[in-house]
N, C-alpha and C positions, 0 to 999 in steps of 0.2 A: 498481496501478490497474486492470489487466486483470481482476483478481479482483473488484474493487469493481464495475465496470461490468457484468461478466457476471452477478454475483450480484444486482445491483440491477435490470438488465433483466429477469431471470428472474422475480423477486419482483413487479415491477410488472405484468408480463404475467399472472401468477397473480391479481393483484388486479383485472385487467380493463383495464389500460392497456397498449395495444399499443405496442411499441418497435421502431424500427429503429435499429440501431447502426452508424454509417457508419465504415468502416475504409478504409485505403489498400491496394489490391491489391499484394502483394509477390512473389507466387509465380505462375509460368505457369499453373498448374492452378486458381487461385482462381476460383470462379464468381462472377457478379455478386451473386446472392442466395443466402443460406444460411438455411434454415428451422431455427433452432436448437430452438425449442419453439413451441407455439401461442401466437401473439401477439408473438413475439420472433424478429426476422430480423437477420442481419448483412449488410450491403451493402458489397461491396468495390468501391471506385471506382478508376477509372484516373487516376492523377496521376503523370506521369514514367514512367520504365521500371519494369517489374515486378521490382524488386529493392529490397533494404533501402537506406534513405537514411542516410548518416551524420548525426549530430546536428547538426553545424555547418551542414549543408546543408538542414535542415528548412524554413527560411523560403522556400527556393527553390521548393517544391512547394505552398505554401499557396494561391496564386491558382489554379493548376490544380486543386487538390483542391476548392476552393470552386466552381469552374466545373462540375467533374464532379457535385458534389452538387446544384447548381442544375439541371443537366440531368436527373438522376434525378427530382428532385422535380417538375419540369415534366411529366415522363412519367407518374409514378405518382400525383400528387395531393399536396396540401399536408399540413402538420403543425400540430398545435395549439401546439407550442412546440418550441424546440430546448434541449437540455440539453448543454452543452459540458463535457468533461472534459480538464483540462490546458490549457496555454497555446496550443498549436498549434490545437486544436479550437476554443478560444475565439476565436481569430482568424477562423477559417472561419465559426463560427456568428455572430459579430458581423457580418460582411459579409451573411450570409444574413437576419439579422434585419431589416436595412434594406431589402434587395431584397424581401422578402416580408411585411414588416410583421407579424412573428411574435415572440412574447415569447422572451427569451433567459435561461436559467438557467446559471450557471456555478459549476463545482467545480474547484478548481485542483490539489488533492492535494499539490503542493509549489509553492513561490513563490521566484522568483529572488532577491528581496531578503532572505528569511529565510535562504536557503542562503548568501548573502553575509555575513550577520551571523554565521554559523557558521563563516566562514573558507573558504567554497567560492565562488569568483567564478563568476558566471554571466553569459551574454550580455546586454549592455545592451538589445539589441533585444528580448529575451524580457520583461525587466522593462517596457519601454515598451508592448509588446503586451499584457501582463497588466493594466497600468494602464489602457489604452484599453478593454479588455473590462470591467473593474470599473466604469468610469464609465458605461457604457451597459448593463450587465446589469440586467434586471428583478428578478431574485433572485440572490443569491449564497449559496452554501451553504459553511459552515465545519464541520469535523468536531468542533471543540471551541471552548470560549470563548477559549483561547489563540490559536487561529487567527483567531477573530473580531477579536481585538484587533490581531493582526498585520495584518489587512486594512485596519483603520481607521487604525492609526498609521503604517504604512509605505506604504499606497496611497491614504490618505484616502478609503476606501470609506464610502458612506452607511450608517450604522448600521441605518436603518430597512429597508434592503434586504437585510440579512445575517440568515440563519436558521441556527441550530446544529442539524444533523441528523447524529447519529452513524451510522457504518456498522454493519453487523451481523456475525453469524457463523452458519454452517450447523450447527446442533446435530445434524442427522442424520449429518453427516460427522465433525465435530470433537466428539467426546465421550469420556469416560474409559473406559478398559478396563485389564485386567491389565497392569501394567508389565513384569513378568517375562516374560509371554508375548510382549509386543511386542519385548522385547530379544532373546528367543530367535529370533523371525522375522528379526531383522536381524543375527543371528550375533553378538550382544553379551552372551551369557549370562554372568552373574557380573560384569559391568563396571558401573561407574558412569558415567553418560553426561551430558556437557554438550552442548547443541545450540546452534548459530548457524544460523539459517535466513534467507536473504534474497539480495538482489543483492550481488555482489562489487564494491563500489566504495568508495572511502575514506570517503564519508559514512556508510556503514552500520557501520563499525568492527569488521570481522572480526578485524582485527589485535589489538583489545583482547582478544577471547575467546582468541586464541592465547596471549598473554602471561599471561592468568589460568591457563590450563591449566599453562603452564610453572611458575608459582608454586605450583601445587598439586602438589607432587612425590610423586605416588603412581601407580604403574604400572597400577593398576586403574581409574584415572580416564581416560576417553577424550573427545575433542571431535569431534563431527560438524559439518562445515561443508557445509550443503546449499544449493547455489545456484550460479549461473554469473556470469561477468563481464557488467557492464552499463555503458553510458555510455562517454564518451571515455577514461576512465582505468581501465575495467574490466579489460582484459587485463594492463595494467601492474600493477594492484593484485593480481591473482591470482598473477602471478609474484613480486611482493613477499611475499605470504603464504607461498608455498612456500619462498622463501628464509629467511624468518623462522622457520619450522618447522625447517628444517635447522640454522640457526644456534643455535637454542635446544635442539637435540638431542632433539626430542619427535616426530620423524616416525612413529615406531611407535604413537604415542597419538593421532594426527590422522587422520581419514578425510574426504577430499574427496569429496562426493557430487554427482553431476550434478544439474541442475535437475529437480524432479519435477513430475508433474501435480499440480494443486492438491489434490485429494483424497487423493493418496498422501502428502502431507505429514503426515497424521494419524498414520500409523504411526511416523513419527520423533518427533512431539511426544509420543506416548504412551511410547515407549521411553526418552525423556529424563528424567533426575532433575531437571534444571533447564535452563531455556531462557535464554540471554543475549541481550539486545537492546541493544547498546552504541552505538546510533545517535548521531551527533553533532547530527542535526536530524531530527524526525520529525513530520509533520502529524498522524498518527493512530497507526498501528502495528498492523496486522492480525496480524502474527506474534504479538505479545504477546496478543492477544485469542484467537487460535486456540489457542495453547499453553495459556492458562488454560482454555479450554473443554475441552481434554483432561485437565485436571487437573494440569498441570505448572507448578510454581512458576517465576515469571519474575523475573530480576534485570535491570533496565533502567536506561539513563541517565534522569535526571530532566529530560527535555526534551520540549517540545511535548505531543502527545497521549498519550504514554507515562505522563505524570503522572495521566491519567484512567483508564488501562487497568491500572495496577498499584496495588493498595491496599497502601501500605508496611506491611510486618509482618503483613499479612492474607492476600494472595495472592501475595506476593513481596516484593522489596525494590527501592526507588529509590535510586540512588547518583549521586554527582557524575559529570558527563559526561567521558568520554574518557580517563581514567587507569585503567589495569588494576588499580592498587593499590586503588582504590575497590570494585572488584567481588570481590576475593579472599576477604575475611571473610565476606560474606553467601553466596557460593557454597559456600565450604567448610562453613559452618554447615548448609546444606541438605543437603549430601552426607553430613555425619557425624552429624546429629541426626534420627533417625527420627520422633520425636515432632513436631518442628518441621516436618519435611517433610510429614507427614500432616496437620497443621493448615493449612499453606499450600495443600495439595492441595484441601482442602474449600473454603477461602476463594477459590481460583481458580475452582472450578466455580460457586460462588455468584455471583461477580462477572461471569463470562461469561454467566450465565443472564439478566442484564438486558439483553443485547443480542441482537438477531435481525434478519435482513434483512426479514422480514414487518413488523415494527415500523417500520423505515426506510421501506419502501415505503408503508405506510399514512400516515406523516406527509408523505411527498412528495406522495401523491395529494391531500391537503388543500391543500398549498401550490401544486400545479399548478392546482387549481380556483380558488384565490384569484387567481391571475394573470389569469384571464379577465375578472375584474371591474375590472382596473386599466388605466390609460392606460400606453402604452409609454413607458419612459424614453428620453429623447433624448440623444444625445452632447453632453457639456458641453465 
């Protein structure tokens, strides 16, 4: 989501739409205003103490965050619209919409009831907050048709207020280069490389990638796990992964890599022979798109947005969710069949070429303009 917001704000600013991104100040040295690029600022608001707030306590700072946002707006001048990302920001923007009579656009990225369907319970207060924002949002953005259906069936969202706007990829950063050279740069010369990139939490399925590696009994095949723990269960999930690696006797074939700056991920995508995205739920799946843009075939769970980002048999493979056994054969075929890997490499690049942040920004500019001609939705 951070990548999405930063990339979108940058692209909108280049298109002439000035953007202020409101964040909560978490560090003593955070200045109030950070000029990121011409027309794009980050505003660090005071809400609670300057430290990270545990996820269960996020609702405790919503009112203070909204008050700080209102104070800044009153000082700096108004905005033409609020675009909220995620449920917490949705709650804040919902309040500001009514206080300032300003249109509200909402993008959720993940939804509590969708996670619950996937077997991951979420806070009931979150689902209620999402529902309240959805009822009052003047425009709701979905990444894919699947997400649009989830909004209508699970939250009774008004179809006429939902627009499907796919995220993009930065092709200047994520593009194909010589794979052997990328492996050399990472000290992986001569190895065949599987990649998992993402947050370490049960939802993302890194354990599936570990089990796939164990099933491919080849000492020359290694797995890179790039990312750090996230969410309530993140640290516990990371410990569980280390224990699983030890239990399966593959410690010498698994490398845990600390979270990387976004642009730095490109070298890992390029070094990989195959990228695994075994998510148990995924609204879109930027990792799959960025890997494809680097020419790396993707084997992904056939869930959510991943069904739109992997062309089965063309840019990679879609498989049944959550069971490592479903991943083994397609991963092995990519690793062992050079002709297949080359065909998927070309297909991945072609698929990714249809996505760009500039196209996303252009579409949003038109939708933003349309809001100016509409009457604001009132809470039902």
